[in-house]
N, C-alpha and C positions, 0 to 999 in steps of 0.2 A: 846768584852763583858768583863767587869772587874770581876774578882773573888775576893770578899772580905769576910773575916771570922771575925765575931765578937769574941772578947775575946782574940785573938792575939794581938790586938790593945794595950792592957795593958801590952804587953811583956810576956804573958803567952804562952810559948812555951811548946810543948810536954815534958813531965817531966820524961822521962825514958831513960836511956842508953840501948844499945843493950844487955849488960849483965843483967841488971835489967829486961829487957822485956823477956829474955829467962827464967827466973824464974817465971815471972808474968803470961805469957801466959797460960802455962800448969794449973795453979791453977785457972784461970779464966775459961777455958774450963771445968774443973772438977766441978765448982760451977753452971754452966748452966745445967739445967735438960734437958733430952731428949724432943725434941719439943720447948724448950725455944729459945729465940732469942738473938742474939748479934747484937748490933748497935753500930758502931764506925767508927773512921777514923785512917788511919795509913799513915805515911809520906812515899813517894817514894824517891829514891837516888838522883833525880834531884831538890828536894825542897831546897830552900835557907837555911833553918833550919836544914838540914840533915848533921850531923857531928859526931863526936866521943862522943858528950854529948846527942845526940837526936837520938834515933833509927830510922832507915829507912829500907824499904824493897823493893825488886824487885817485879815485878808482879808475878813471879814464887814463891818466898818466900811467898807472901800473899796467894796465891792459896794453897800452901802447908799448911799454918796455918789453912785454912778454910776447909781442906780435910774432917772433920768430920761434915760439915755443908752443907746444901742446900742454895745456894744463892737466896735471895729474891730480893735484889737490889745490883748491884755492879757497880760502876762508877770509873774510873781512869781519874783524871784531871791533866794535865801536861801543864800548862800555865802561862803566866804572869798575874799579878794582883796587888792587893795592900792590906795592912792591913787597919783596920778601920780608922786609923789616916791619911790615904792618902799616906803613905810611900810605895814605890814599893817593890814587893816581887814575886819571882817565886815560884808557887804552884806546887807540885807534890804530890798528895794525893789520897788516896783510900777511897771512901765512901762505907761502907759496912752495909747491913742488911742481916743476915743470921740465918736460924734456924737449931739448932742442930739435927742431926740424932736421930731417936728413937732407 
C-alpha cells in the first residue's frame, strides 16, 4: 500500500527546525484551552525529510510532548511511499489527534 501525502508534492516540507519547534510547541500548548484538541503530524527520525532543517522526533519524544493530552487517535507510519508527483519517499510520521487535559 502506497502512502501519499498531498501538499508535499509541491515541495512543502515541514517548515520548522528543532530549535524553532522547541520555542513553538510550548506556545501552542498554552493556546489550547483545557478540553481543546490538537490535530497534527510530526516527523519521525527515519523520514527522508528529517534533517537539521526539519524537526523530527522519536516516539518517546512525541509521547513526552503529548504528556498533557489524552490521545484520541495516534498512529505511527514508518514506510516507503511517494509524494503526489510520484517521486519515492520514505515516510516516518506520527498522526495525532489529542485532547488537552482539563
